[in-house]
N, CA and C atoms of all chains as a GROMACS GRO file, in nm:
protein
  642
    1MET      N    1  12.476   8.220  11.831
    1MET     CA    2  12.445   8.085  11.878
    1MET      C    3  12.457   8.083  12.031
    2THR      N    4  12.346   8.058  12.098
    2THR     CA    5  12.346   8.068  12.244
    2THR      C    6  12.344   7.929  12.309
    3THR      N    7  12.378   7.931  12.437
    3THR     CA    8  12.389   7.806  12.513
    3THR      C    9  12.298   7.810  12.635
    4LEU      N   10  12.238   7.696  12.663
    4LEU     CA   11  12.163   7.679  12.789
    4LEU      C   12  12.255   7.607  12.887
    5HIS      N   13  12.288   7.674  12.997
    5HIS     CA   14  12.373   7.614  13.100
    5HIS      C   15  12.281   7.554  13.207
    6GLN      N   16  12.279   7.424  13.216
    6GLN     CA   17  12.193   7.354  13.312
    6GLN      C   18  12.276   7.313  13.433
    7VAL      N   19  12.250   7.380  13.545
    7VAL     CA   20  12.331   7.356  13.664
    7VAL      C   21  12.256   7.262  13.759
    8PHE      N   22  12.321   7.152  13.794
    8PHE     CA   23  12.259   7.054  13.884
    8PHE      C   24  12.331   7.045  14.019
    9CYS      N   25  12.460   7.073  14.019
    9CYS     CA   26  12.538   7.048  14.141
    9CYS      C   27  12.509   7.155  14.248
   10GLY      N   28  12.530   7.118  14.371
   10GLY     CA   29  12.499   7.207  14.483
   10GLY      C   30  12.600   7.317  14.503
   11GLU      N   31  12.713   7.310  14.435
   11GLU     CA   32  12.813   7.417  14.444
   11GLU      C   33  12.822   7.487  14.310
   12TRP      N   34  12.836   7.618  14.314
   12TRP     CA   35  12.838   7.695  14.191
   12TRP      C   36  12.961   7.659  14.108
   13PRO      N   37  12.944   7.618  13.980
   13PRO     CA   38  13.058   7.583  13.896
   13PRO      C   39  13.123   7.709  13.838
   14THR      N   40  13.232   7.751  13.895
   14THR     CA   41  13.292   7.879  13.853
   14THR      C   42  13.341   7.874  13.708
   15ALA      N   43  13.369   7.754  13.657
   15ALA     CA   44  13.412   7.742  13.517
   15ALA      C   45  13.302   7.789  13.422
   16LEU      N   46  13.178   7.782  13.466
   16LEU     CA   47  13.067   7.829  13.383
   16LEU      C   48  13.086   7.976  13.346
   17GLU      N   49  13.140   8.052  13.440
   17GLU     CA   50  13.156   8.196  13.418
   17GLU      C   51  13.252   8.223  13.302
   18ARG      N   52  13.346   8.131  13.280
   18ARG     CA   53  13.442   8.150  13.171
   18ARG      C   54  13.383   8.110  13.036
   19LEU      N   55  13.279   8.027  13.039
   19LEU     CA   56  13.217   7.983  12.913
   19LEU      C   57  13.093   8.063  12.879
   20TYR      N   58  13.050   8.147  12.972
   20TYR     CA   59  12.926   8.222  12.952
   20TYR      C   60  12.942   8.329  12.843
   21SER      N   61  12.841   8.340  12.757
   21SER     CA   62  12.838   8.445  12.655
   21SER      C   63  12.705   8.519  12.666
   22PRO      N   64  12.703   8.646  12.629
   22PRO     CA   65  12.576   8.719  12.631
   22PRO      C   66  12.470   8.646  12.549
   23GLY      N   67  12.350   8.639  12.603
   23GLY     CA   68  12.241   8.567  12.536
   23GLY      C   69  12.221   8.426  12.588
   24ASP      N   70  12.319   8.376  12.661
   24ASP     CA   71  12.305   8.243  12.722
   24ASP      C   72  12.203   8.247  12.836
   25THR      N   73  12.150   8.132  12.868
   25THR     CA   74  12.058   8.120  12.981
   25THR      C   75  12.116   8.023  13.083
   26VAL      N   76  12.099   8.056  13.210
   26VAL     CA   77  12.140   7.966  13.318
   26VAL      C   78  12.014   7.909  13.381
   27LEU      N   79  12.007   7.776  13.384
   27LEU     CA   80  11.894   7.708  13.446
   27LEU      C   81  11.942   7.637  13.572
   28LEU      N   82  11.878   7.668  13.684
   28LEU     CA   83  11.908   7.598  13.810
   28LEU      C   84  11.811   7.481  13.824
   29ALA      N   85  11.866   7.361  13.839
   29ALA     CA   86  11.782   7.243  13.857
   29ALA      C   87  11.845   7.157  13.968
   30GLY      N   88  11.770   7.062  14.020
   30GLY     CA   89  11.825   6.975  14.124
   30GLY      C   90  11.873   7.054  14.244
   31ALA      N   91  11.984   7.008  14.301
   31ALA     CA   92  12.035   7.069  14.424
   31ALA      C   93  12.079   7.213  14.405
   32SER      N   94  12.107   7.254  14.282
   32SER     CA   95  12.158   7.389  14.260
   32SER      C   96  12.056   7.498  14.292
   33VAL      N   97  11.929   7.466  14.299
   33VAL     CA   98  11.830   7.571  14.325
   33VAL      C   99  11.854   7.639  14.459
   34ALA      N  100  11.916   7.566  14.552
   34ALA     CA  101  11.942   7.626  14.683
   34ALA      C  102  12.041   7.742  14.674
   35LEU      N  103  12.120   7.744  14.568
   35LEU     CA  104  12.217   7.854  14.553
   35LEU      C  105  12.145   7.988  14.542
   36ALA      N  106  12.022   7.987  14.495
   36ALA     CA  107  11.951   8.113  14.468
   36ALA      C  108  11.905   8.184  14.595
   37ILE      N  109  11.896   8.113  14.706
   37ILE     CA  110  11.836   8.176  14.825
   37ILE      C  111  11.937   8.256  14.904
   38ASN      N  112  12.065   8.244  14.871
   38ASN     CA  113  12.166   8.323  14.942
   38ASN      C  114  12.210   8.441  14.855
   39PRO      N  115  12.177   8.563  14.897
   39PRO     CA  116  12.209   8.679  14.814
   39PRO      C  117  12.357   8.715  14.814
   40TYR      N  118  12.440   8.642  14.888
   40TYR     CA  119  12.582   8.679  14.900
   40TYR      C  120  12.678   8.573  14.846
   41ASN      N  121  12.625   8.469  14.779
   41ASN     CA  122  12.715   8.362  14.737
   41ASN      C  123  12.769   8.384  14.594
   42ALA      N  124  12.839   8.285  14.542
   42ALA     CA  125  12.906   8.299  14.412
   42ALA      C  126  12.806   8.321  14.298
   43LEU      N  127  12.691   8.255  14.304
   43LEU     CA  128  12.590   8.276  14.200
   43LEU      C  129  12.543   8.422  14.199
   44ALA      N  130  12.514   8.474  14.318
   44ALA     CA  131  12.466   8.612  14.328
   44ALA      C  132  12.572   8.709  14.275
   45HIS      N  133  12.697   8.682  14.307
   45HIS     CA  134  12.805   8.770  14.259
   45HIS      C  135  12.816   8.763  14.106
   46PHE      N  136  12.801   8.643  14.052
   46PHE     CA  137  12.807   8.627  13.907
   46PHE      C  138  12.693   8.705  13.840
   47LEU      N  139  12.572   8.691  13.893
   47LEU     CA  140  12.457   8.760  13.835
   47LEU      C  141  12.475   8.912  13.842
   48GLN      N  142  12.533   8.957  13.952
   48GLN     CA  143  12.559   9.101  13.967
   48GLN      C  144  12.660   9.150  13.863
   49ARG      N  145  12.766   9.069  13.845
   49ARG     CA  146  12.872   9.109  13.752
   49ARG      C  147  12.820   9.115  13.608
   50VAL      N  148  12.740   9.014  13.571
   50VAL     CA  149  12.692   9.006  13.433
   50VAL      C  150  12.587   9.114  13.407
   51GLY      N  151  12.511   9.147  13.511
   51GLY     CA  152  12.412   9.255  13.496
   51GLY      C  153  12.278   9.206  13.449
   52SER      N  154  12.197   9.300  13.404
   52SER     CA  155  12.057   9.269  13.376
   52SER      C  156  12.039   9.189  13.245
   53GLY      N  157  12.144   9.174  13.166
   53GLY     CA  158  12.130   9.104  13.039
   53GLY      C  159  12.114   8.954  13.051
   54ILE      N  160  12.145   8.899  13.166
   54ILE     CA  161  12.144   8.753  13.181
   54ILE      C  162  12.004   8.702  13.215
   55THR      N  163  11.971   8.585  13.161
   55THR     CA  164  11.848   8.517  13.200
   55THR      C  165  11.886   8.400  13.289
   56CYS      N  166  11.838   8.405  13.411
   56CYS     CA  167  11.860   8.294  13.505
   56CYS      C  168  11.724   8.245  13.552
   57VAL      N  169  11.697   8.118  13.534
   57VAL     CA  170  11.568   8.061  13.574
   57VAL      C  171  11.593   7.936  13.657
   58ALA      N  172  11.488   7.887  13.721
   58ALA     CA  173  11.502   7.767  13.804
   58ALA      C  174  11.384   7.675  13.782
   59LEU      N  175  11.408   7.549  13.797
   59LEU     CA  176  11.302   7.450  13.780
   59LEU      C  177  11.211   7.451  13.904
   60ASP      N  178  11.084   7.481  13.882
   60ASP     CA  179  10.990   7.498  13.994
   60ASP      C  180  10.979   7.372  14.080
   61ASP      N  181  10.978   7.256  14.018
   61ASP     CA  182  10.967   7.132  14.095
   61ASP      C  183  11.080   7.119  14.197
   62ALA      N  184  11.202   7.156  14.155
   62ALA     CA  185  11.317   7.143  14.245
   62ALA      C  186  11.308   7.243  14.359
   63VAL      N  187  11.248   7.359  14.332
   63VAL     CA  188  11.234   7.463  14.435
   63VAL      C  189  11.131   7.419  14.540
   64VAL      N  190  11.015   7.380  14.492
   64VAL     CA  191  10.905   7.344  14.583
   64VAL      C  192  10.937   7.215  14.659
   65LEU      N  193  11.003   7.122  14.592
   65LEU     CA  194  11.044   6.997  14.657
   65LEU      C  195  11.123   7.025  14.785
   66ARG      N  196  11.210   7.124  14.780
   66ARG     CA  197  11.296   7.156  14.894
   66ARG      C  198  11.236   7.258  14.990
   67GLY      N  199  11.117   7.307  14.960
   67GLY     CA  200  11.055   7.406  15.049
   67GLY      C  201  11.122   7.541  15.042
   68LEU      N  202  11.182   7.573  14.928
   68LEU     CA  203  11.256   7.699  14.916
   68LEU      C  204  11.168   7.816  14.872
   69GLN      N  205  11.042   7.790  14.841
   69GLN     CA  206  10.959   7.895  14.783
   69GLN      C  207  10.942   8.015  14.876
   70MET      N  208  10.951   7.992  15.008
   70MET     CA  209  10.936   8.103  15.104
   70MET      C  210  11.053   8.200  15.095
   71HIS      N  211  11.166   8.152  15.047
   71HIS     CA  212  11.287   8.234  15.047
   71HIS      C  213  11.328   8.272  14.905
   72TRP      N  214  11.240   8.250  14.810
   72TRP     CA  215  11.279   8.262  14.670
   72TRP      C  216  11.295   8.409  14.627
   73PRO      N  217  11.405   8.442  14.556
   73PRO     CA  218  11.425   8.581  14.511
   73PRO      C  219  11.338   8.611  14.388
   74ALA      N  220  11.285   8.732  14.382
   74ALA     CA  221  11.197   8.770  14.270
   74ALA      C  222  11.274   8.778  14.139
   75SER      N  223  11.405   8.792  14.147
   75SER     CA  224  11.484   8.812  14.025
   75SER      C  225  11.505   8.684  13.944
   76ILE      N  226  11.473   8.569  14.000
   76ILE     CA  227  11.493   8.442  13.929
   76ILE      C  228  11.356   8.375  13.908
   77SER      N  229  11.316   8.366  13.781
   77SER     CA  230  11.186   8.306  13.750
   77SER      C  231  11.189   8.155  13.768
   78ARG      N  232  11.074   8.100  13.803
   78ARG     CA  233  11.062   7.954  13.815
   78ARG      C  234  10.986   7.901  13.695
   79ILE      N  235  11.035   7.794  13.636
   79ILE     CA  236  10.973   7.741  13.514
   79ILE      C  237  10.931   7.596  13.534
   80SER      N  238  10.838   7.554  13.451
   80SER     CA  239  10.790   7.415  13.456
   80SER      C  240  10.882   7.327  13.372
   81GLU      N  241  10.859   7.197  13.378
   81GLU     CA  242  10.939   7.105  13.296
   81GLU      C  243  10.914   7.128  13.147
   82ALA      N  244  10.789   7.162  13.111
   82ALA     CA  245  10.757   7.189  12.969
   82ALA      C  246  10.834   7.311  12.919
   83GLU      N  247  10.844   7.412  13.006
   83GLU     CA  248  10.919   7.533  12.968
   83GLU      C  249  11.069   7.503  12.958
   84TRP      N  250  11.114   7.408  13.037
   84TRP     CA  251  11.254   7.364  13.028
   84TRP      C  252  11.281   7.306  12.888
   85VAL      N  253  11.188   7.223  12.842
   85VAL     CA  254  11.202   7.166  12.708
   85VAL      C  255  11.206   7.278  12.603
   86ASP      N  256  11.119   7.378  12.620
   86ASP     CA  257  11.119   7.492  12.527
   86ASP      C  258  11.255   7.561  12.525
   87LEU      N  259  11.313   7.579  12.644
   87LEU     CA  260  11.444   7.645  12.654
   87LEU      C  261  11.551   7.566  12.578
   88VAL      N  262  11.547   7.435  12.595
   88VAL     CA  263  11.645   7.351  12.524
   88VAL      C  264  11.632   7.372  12.373
   89CYS      N  265  11.506   7.381  12.326
   89CYS     CA  266  11.483   7.398  12.183
   89CYS      C  267  11.527   7.537  12.134
   90GLN      N  268  11.518   7.636  12.225
   90GLN     CA  269  11.551   7.774  12.185
   90GLN      C  270  11.702   7.798  12.177
   91HIS      N  271  11.781   7.713  12.241
   91HIS     CA  272  11.926   7.732  12.242
   91HIS      C  273  11.992   7.629  12.150
   92ALA      N  274  12.098   7.672  12.087
   92ALA     CA  275  12.168   7.584  11.994
   92ALA      C  276  12.237   7.469  12.067
   93LYS      N  277  12.286   7.501  12.189
   93LYS     CA  278  12.358   7.398  12.266
   93LYS      C  279  12.309   7.398  12.410
   94SER      N  280  12.327   7.284  12.474
   94SER     CA  281  12.301   7.274  12.618
   94SER      C  282  12.425   7.215  12.684
   95VAL      N  283  12.462   7.274  12.798
   95VAL     CA  284  12.575   7.221  12.875
   95VAL      C  285  12.526   7.192  13.016
   96SER      N  286  12.557   7.074  13.066
   96SER     CA  287  12.518   7.039  13.203
   96SER      C  288  12.636   7.056  13.297
   97TRP      N  289  12.610   7.117  13.410
   97TRP     CA  290  12.715   7.139  13.511
   97TRP      C  291  12.679   7.065  13.638
   98MET      N  292  12.640   5.425  17.454
   98MET     CA  293  12.725   5.490  17.355
   98MET      C  294  12.663   5.623  17.311
   99ARG      N  295  12.748   5.724  17.302
   99ARG     CA  296  12.700   5.855  17.256
   99ARG      C  297  12.736   5.870  17.108
  100LEU      N  298  12.636   5.888  17.027
  100LEU     CA  299  12.654   5.891  16.882
  100LEU      C  300  12.616   6.030  16.828
  101LEU      N  301  12.707   6.090  16.753
  101LEU     CA  302  12.678   6.217  16.688
  101LEU      C  303  12.658   6.193  16.538
  102ILE      N  304  12.541   6.231  16.490
  102ILE     CA  305  12.511   6.221  16.347
  102ILE      C  306  12.525   6.360  16.286
  103ILE      N  307  12.605   6.372  16.181
  103ILE     CA  308  12.619   6.501  16.112
  103ILE      C  309  12.554   6.488  15.975
  104ALA      N  310  12.442   6.555  15.957
  104ALA     CA  311  12.367   6.551  15.831
  104ALA      C  312  12.415   6.666  15.744
  105ALA      N  313  12.485   6.633  15.634
  105ALA     CA  314  12.548   6.736  15.552
  105ALA      C  315  12.507   6.728  15.405
  106SER      N  316  12.409   6.644  15.374
  106SER     CA  317  12.371   6.624  15.233
  106SER      C  318  12.246   6.703  15.197
  107ASP      N  319  12.240   6.744  15.073
  107ASP     CA  320  12.117   6.802  15.020
  107ASP      C  321  12.003   6.702  15.045
  108PRO      N  322  11.883   6.750  15.082
  108PRO     CA  323  11.776   6.656  15.121
  108PRO      C  324  11.734   6.556  15.014
  109TYR      N  325  11.740   6.595  14.885
  109TYR     CA  326  11.683   6.506  14.784
  109TYR      C  327  11.774   6.477  14.666
  110ARG      N  328  11.897   6.526  14.668
  110ARG     CA  329  11.986   6.501  14.554
  110ARG      C  330  12.020   6.353  14.543
  111SER      N  331  12.031   6.286  14.657
  111SER     CA  332  12.060   6.143  14.660
  111SER      C  333  11.978   6.082  14.774
  112GLN      N  334  12.006   5.957  14.806
  112GLN     CA  335  11.936   5.891  14.918
  112GLN      C  336  12.012   5.910  15.049
  113HIS      N  337  12.124   5.982  15.047
  113HIS     CA  338  12.209   5.990  15.166
  113HIS      C  339  12.134   6.043  15.289
  114ALA      N  340  12.056   6.149  15.268
  114ALA     CA  341  11.988   6.210  15.383
  114ALA      C  342  11.887   6.112  15.443
  115GLN      N  343  11.811   6.045  15.356
  115GLN     CA  344  11.711   5.950  15.405
  115GLN      C  345  11.778   5.831  15.476
  116GLU      N  346  11.885   5.782  15.418
  116GLU     CA  347  11.953   5.666  15.477
  116GLU      C  348  12.017   5.701  15.611
  117LEU      N  349  12.068   5.823  15.621
  117LEU     CA  350  12.126   5.866  15.748
  117LEU      C  351  12.019   5.878  15.856
  118LEU      N  352  11.905   5.930  15.817
  118LEU     CA  353  11.793   5.942  15.911
  118LEU      C  354  11.748   5.804  15.958
  119ASP      N  355  11.737   5.710  15.865
  119ASP     CA  356  11.697   5.573  15.901
  119ASP      C  357  11.799   5.511  15.998
  120ALA      N  358  11.928   5.529  15.968
  120ALA     CA  359  12.032   5.473  16.054
  120ALA      C  360  12.026   5.533  16.194
  121MET      N  361  11.997   5.662  16.198
  121MET     CA  362  11.991   5.732  16.327
  121MET      C  363  11.876   5.678  16.413
  122LEU      N  364  11.761   5.655  16.350
  122LEU     CA  365  11.646   5.605  16.424
  122LEU      C  366  11.671   5.462  16.474
  123VAL      N  367  11.739   5.382  16.392
  123VAL     CA  368  11.774   5.246  16.434
  123VAL      C  369  11.868   5.252  16.554
  124ALA      N  370  11.969   5.338  16.548
  124ALA     CA  371  12.064   5.349  16.658
  124ALA      C  372  11.994   5.391  16.786
  125ALA      N  373  11.901   5.487  16.773
  125ALA     CA  374  11.828   5.533  16.891
  125ALA      C  375  11.740   5.422  16.948
  126THR      N  376  11.680   5.344  16.859
  126THR     CA  377  11.595   5.232  16.902
  126THR      C  378  11.674   5.130  16.983
  127PHE      N  379  11.802   5.113  16.945
  127PHE     CA  380  11.886   5.016  17.016
  127PHE      C  381  11.962   5.079  17.133
  128GLY      N  382  11.920   5.196  17.175
  128GLY     CA  383  11.969   5.251  17.300
  128GLY      C  384  12.084   5.350  17.291
  129ALA      N  385  12.128   5.384  17.171
  129ALA     CA  386  12.235   5.483  17.160
  129ALA      C  387  12.180   5.622  17.198
  130GLU      N  388  12.265   5.701  17.262
  130GLU     CA  389  12.229   5.840  17.289
  130GLU      C  390  12.268   5.921  17.167
  131VAL      N  391  12.168   5.962  17.090
  131VAL     CA  392  12.195   6.024  16.960
  131VAL      C  393  12.181   6.175  16.967
  132SER      N  394  12.280   6.245  16.913
  132SER     CA  395  12.270   6.389  16.890
  132SER      C  396  12.278   6.410  16.739
  133LEU      N  397  12.219   6.519  16.693
  133LEU     CA  398  12.211   6.543  16.549
  133LEU      C  399  12.257   6.684  16.518
  134LEU      N  400  12.353   6.694  16.425
  134LEU     CA  401  12.404   6.824  16.383
  134LEU      C  402  12.381   6.841  16.233
  135PHE      N  403  12.320   6.950  16.193
  135PHE     CA  404  12.300   6.980  16.051
  135PHE      C  405  12.408   7.077  16.003
  136GLN      N  406  12.467   7.045  15.889
  136GLN     CA  407  12.579   7.122  15.840
  136GLN      C  408  12.574   7.129  15.686
  137ASP      N  409  12.638   7.230  15.629
  137ASP     CA  410  12.644   7.248  15.483
  137ASP      C  411  12.503   7.237  15.422
  138ALA      N  412  12.489   7.163  15.311
  138ALA     CA  413  12.358   7.152  15.247
  138ALA      C  414  12.258   7.075  15.332
  139GLY      N  415  12.304   7.007  15.436
  139GLY     CA  416  12.216   6.935  15.526
  139GLY      C  417  12.118   7.027  15.598
  140VAL      N  418  12.155   7.154  15.612
  140VAL     CA  419  12.067   7.252  15.675
  140VAL      C  420  11.933   7.260  15.601
  141LEU      N  421  11.938   7.238  15.470
  141LEU     CA  422  11.816   7.248  15.389
  141LEU      C  423  11.716   7.138  15.423
  142GLN      N  424  11.760   7.031  15.489
  142GLN     CA  425  11.668   6.925  15.532
  142GLN      C  426  11.567   6.979  15.633
  143LEU      N  427  11.603   7.091  15.698
  143LEU     CA  428  11.519   7.144  15.805
  143LEU      C  429  11.415   7.245  15.758
  144LEU      N  430  11.413   7.274  15.629
  144LEU     CA  431  11.315   7.372  15.581
  144LEU      C  432  11.174   7.312  15.582
  145PRO      N  433  11.076   7.388  15.630
  145PRO     CA  434  10.939   7.337  15.629
  145PRO      C  435  10.880   7.342  15.488
  146GLU      N  436  10.763   7.287  15.473
  146GLU     CA  437  10.687   7.292  15.348
  146GLU      C  438  10.759   7.229  15.230
  147GLN      N  439  10.833   7.122  15.255
  147GLN     CA  440  10.892   7.046  15.145
  147GLN      C  441  10.781   6.967  15.075
  148ALA      N  442  10.795   6.950  14.944
  148ALA     CA  443  10.692   6.877  14.867
  148ALA      C  444  10.754   6.751  14.808
  149ALA      N  445  10.797   6.662  14.895
  149ALA     CA  446  10.869   6.543  14.850
  149ALA      C  447  10.782   6.450  14.766
  150ASP      N  448  10.650   6.466  14.778
  150ASP     CA  449  10.562   6.381  14.698
  150ASP      C  450  10.582   6.403  14.548
  151ARG      N  451  10.642   6.517  14.512
  151ARG     CA  452  10.667   6.544  14.369
  151ARG      C  453  10.765   6.445  14.308
  152ILE      N  454  10.846   6.382  14.393
  152ILE     CA  455  10.936   6.280  14.341
  152ILE      C  456  10.908   6.144  14.406
  153GLY      N  457  10.790   6.133  14.466
  153GLY     CA  458  10.749   6.005  14.523
  153GLY      C  459  10.825   5.965  14.648
  154ARG      N  460  10.871   6.066  14.724
  154ARG     CA  461  10.943   6.035  14.848
  154ARG      C  462  10.873   6.100  14.967
  155ARG      N  463  10.918   6.063  15.088
  155ARG     CA  464  10.860   6.119  15.209
  155ARG      C  465  10.936   6.246  15.247
  156SER      N  466  10.864   6.344  15.297
  156SER     CA  467  10.927   6.470  15.335
  156SER      C  468  11.022   6.448  15.452
  157LEU      N  469  11.145   6.492  15.437
  157LEU     CA  470  11.242   6.476  15.546
  157LEU      C  471  11.205   6.559  15.668
  158SER      N  472  11.158   6.681  15.644
  158SER     CA  473  11.129   6.767  15.759
  158SER      C  474  11.016   6.708  15.843
  159ARG      N  475  10.920   6.644  15.776
  159ARG     CA  476  10.810   6.581  15.853
  159ARG      C  477  10.861   6.460  15.931
  160GLN      N  478  10.953   6.385  15.871
  160GLN     CA  479  11.009   6.271  15.944
  160GLN      C  480  11.090   6.319  16.064
  161LEU      N  481  11.156   6.432  16.047
  161LEU     CA  482  11.237   6.485  16.158
  161LEU      C  483  11.150   6.529  16.275
  162ASP      N  484  11.024   6.561  16.246
  162ASP     CA  485  10.930   6.595  16.354
  162ASP      C  486  10.917   6.482  16.455
  163ALA      N  487  10.945   6.359  16.409
  163ALA     CA  488  10.927   6.241  16.496
  163ALA      C  489  11.047   6.215  16.586
  164LEU      N  490  11.151   6.294  16.576
  164LEU     CA  491  11.273   6.266  16.654
  164LEU      C  492  11.248   6.252  16.804
  165PRO      N  493  11.165   6.339  16.865
  165PRO     CA  494  11.142   6.325  17.010
  165PRO      C  495  11.085   6.188  17.048
  166LEU      N  496  11.010   6.126  16.956
  166LEU     CA  497  10.955   5.993  16.986
  166LEU      C  498  11.065   5.889  17.003
  167PHE      N  499  11.182   5.918  16.946
  167PHE     CA  500  11.298   5.829  16.957
  167PHE      C  501  11.399   5.882  17.058
  168ASP      N  502  11.353   5.973  17.143
  168ASP     CA  503  11.439   6.035  17.246
  168ASP      C  504  11.558   6.109  17.184
  169ILE      N  505  11.543   6.158  17.064
  169ILE     CA  506  11.648   6.240  17.003
  169ILE      C  507  11.604   6.385  17.018
  170GLU      N  508  11.659   6.451  17.118
  170GLU     CA  509  11.615   6.587  17.147
  170GLU      C  510  11.728   6.688  17.139
  171ARG      N  511  11.850   6.637  17.118
  171ARG     CA  512  11.964   6.729  17.104
  171ARG      C  513  11.990   6.751  16.954
  172VAL      N  514  11.936   6.858  16.903
  172VAL     CA  515  11.948   6.888  16.760
  172VAL      C  516  12.019   7.023  16.743
  173TYR      N  517  12.125   7.021  16.665
  173TYR     CA  518  12.209   7.139  16.649
  173TYR      C  519  12.222   7.175  16.501
  174VAL      N  520  12.261   7.299  16.477
  174VAL     CA  521  12.288   7.342  16.340
  174VAL      C  522  12.416   7.426  16.340
  175ASP      N  523  12.494   7.408  16.235
  175ASP     CA  524  12.619   7.483  16.220
  175ASP      C  525  12.583   7.628  16.182
  176LEU      N  526  12.620   7.719  16.267
  176LEU     CA  527  12.584   7.861  16.248
  176LEU      C  528  12.636   7.912  16.114
  177GLN      N  529  12.756   7.872  16.078
  177GLN     CA  530  12.817   7.918  15.953
  177GLN      C  531  12.742   7.862  15.831
  178SER      N  532  12.699   7.736  15.841
  178SER     CA  533  12.622   7.677  15.731
  178SER      C  534  12.488   7.747  15.715
  179LEU      N  535  12.428   7.781  15.828
  179LEU     CA  536  12.300   7.853  15.825
  179LEU      C  537  12.317   7.985  15.749
  180ALA      N  538  12.425   8.056  15.780
  180ALA     CA  539  12.453   8.184  15.714
  180ALA      C  540  12.481   8.164  15.565
  181GLN      N  541  12.542   8.050  15.533
  181GLN     CA  542  12.576   8.019  15.393
  181GLN      C  543  12.450   8.019  15.306
  182TRP      N  544  12.338   7.981  15.364
  182TRP     CA  545  12.212   7.977  15.289
  182TRP      C  546  12.126   8.099  15.316
  183GLY      N  547  12.178   8.192  15.393
  183GLY     CA  548  12.101   8.313  15.425
  183GLY      C  549  11.980   8.283  15.512
  184LEU      N  550  11.990   8.179  15.596
  184LEU     CA  551  11.876   8.137  15.679
  184LEU      C  552  11.898   8.173  15.826
  185LYS      N  553  11.788   8.178  15.900
  185LYS     CA  554  11.790   8.198  16.046
  185LYS      C  555  11.725   8.076  16.111
  186THR      N  556  11.750   8.060  16.239
  186THR     CA  557  11.694   7.941  16.307
  186THR      C  558  11.541   7.942  16.302
  187PHE      N  559  11.480   8.062  16.300
  187PHE     CA  560  11.333   8.064  16.298
  187PHE      C  561  11.275   8.025  16.162
  188ASP      N  562  11.361   8.012  16.060
  188ASP     CA  563  11.314   7.963  15.929
  188ASP      C  564  11.298   7.812  15.929
  189LEU      N  565  11.349   7.744  16.029
  189LEU     CA  566  11.359   7.598  16.026
  189LEU      C  567  11.237   7.532  16.088
  190ALA      N  568  11.214   7.406  16.050
  190ALA     CA  569  11.095   7.334  16.094
  190ALA      C  570  11.107   7.283  16.238
  191LEU      N  571  11.230   7.275  16.290
  191LEU     CA  572  11.251   7.222  16.425
  191LEU      C  573  11.322   7.324  16.512
  192PRO      N  574  11.297   7.321  16.642
  192PRO     CA  575  11.379   7.405  16.730
  192PRO      C  576  11.520   7.346  16.737
  193VAL      N  577  11.618   7.427  16.704
  193VAL     CA  578  11.757   7.379  16.702
  193VAL      C  579  11.845   7.478  16.777
  194MET      N  580  11.962   7.430  16.817
  194MET     CA  581  12.059   7.517  16.880
  194MET      C  582  12.171   7.542  16.779
  195ALA      N  583  12.197   7.668  16.749
  195ALA     CA  584  12.303   7.703  16.653
  195ALA      C  585  12.438   7.706  16.724
  196LEU      N  586  12.538   7.642  16.662
  196LEU     CA  587  12.670   7.630  16.726
  196LEU      C  588  12.776   7.697  16.640
  197ASP      N  589  12.872   7.763  16.705
  197ASP     CA  590  12.987   7.815  16.632
  197ASP      C  591  13.094   7.706  16.624
  198THR      N  592  13.208   7.739  16.563
  198THR     CA  593  13.311   7.638  16.538
  198THR      C  594  13.361   7.573  16.668
  199GLN      N  595  13.387   7.655  16.767
  199GLN     CA  596  13.439   7.601  16.894
  199GLN      C  597  13.337   7.509  16.960
  200GLU      N  598  13.213   7.549  16.956
  200GLU     CA  599  13.108   7.467  17.018
  200GLU      C  600  13.091   7.334  16.944
  201MET      N  601  13.109   7.336  16.812
  201MET     CA  602  13.098   7.211  16.736
  201MET      C  603  13.214   7.117  16.770
  202ALA      N  604  13.334   7.174  16.787
  202ALA     CA  605  13.450   7.092  16.824
  202ALA      C  606  13.425   7.027  16.960
  203ALA      N  607  13.367   7.103  17.051
  203ALA     CA  608  13.336   7.049  17.184
  203ALA      C  609  13.229   6.940  17.173
  204LEU      N  610  13.134   6.959  17.084
  204LEU     CA  611  13.027   6.860  17.064
  204LEU      C  612  13.086   6.728  17.015
  205VAL      N  613  13.175   6.736  16.917
  205VAL     CA  614  13.239   6.615  16.865
  205VAL      C  615  13.317   6.545  16.976
  206ALA      N  616  13.384   6.624  17.057
  206ALA     CA  617  13.472   6.568  17.160
  206ALA      C  618  13.396   6.484  17.264
  207VAL      N  619  13.272   6.519  17.290
  207VAL     CA  620  13.199   6.447  17.395
  207VAL      C  621  13.123   6.325  17.343
  208HIS      N  622  13.137   6.295  17.214
  208HIS     CA  623  13.069   6.177  17.160
  208HIS      C  624  13.168   6.064  17.131
  209ASP      N  625  13.120   5.940  17.143
  209ASP     CA  626  13.206   5.823  17.121
  209ASP      C  627  13.224   5.795  16.972
  210GLN      N  628  13.118   5.816  16.894
  210GLN     CA  629  13.123   5.788  16.751
  210GLN      C  630  13.060   5.904  16.675
  211VAL      N  631  13.112   5.929  16.555
  211VAL     CA  632  13.056   6.034  16.470
  211VAL      C  633  13.032   5.975  16.331
  212ILE      N  634  12.912   5.995  16.280
  212ILE     CA  635  12.881   5.954  16.143
  212ILE      C  636  12.839   6.078  16.066
  213ARG      N  637  12.904   6.102  15.952
  213ARG     CA  638  12.871   6.220  15.871
  213ARG      C  639  12.836   6.176  15.729
  214ALA      N  640  12.724   6.224  15.679
  214ALA     CA  641  12.686   6.190  15.541
  214ALA      C  642  12.599   6.300  15.484
   0.00000   0.00000   0.00000
């Protein structure tokens, strides 16, 4: 049973790391998308620690709204709102941070 | 009166950034000498190519282009905040002066009022 972690806040919620299980997905939405452009912050360290098994995606609207597309890392896919709905349906639970 | 505005909010998470910009332009219109410092998530307000129309709002970076029309020409950015986002001054939509901690303390000291949001 997997969880979709929906992160909205501009600071990385470190408690998420304690609730994360393999197979979970992390979705960056709202102000949290800016966390992805810094390769040295807490999000980047978390992704490095978890390794290649984690799926981390971001809401494209939130990225483009802020003009972050020029700095966007290739390792984090951008998804549409429809794909967000699909993700919610694919996971047994959703948690908002 | 010398007024220092510190813009520290994410550009679109709330209305704070827009309201601070509006307040700054009003202050400048009424004769205040306004300086502007971007800090923390406020640095993101300076990124070009924002698509604010996606949420029915006006682009902050485009509005900031109008600052010289209001005689607001002293625009600064917190060097540490810039590094926090992995950005350089040339990534930004406006020419800004990057300040270290000591320089920011000196900046605050020479202003009569400081508003941070």
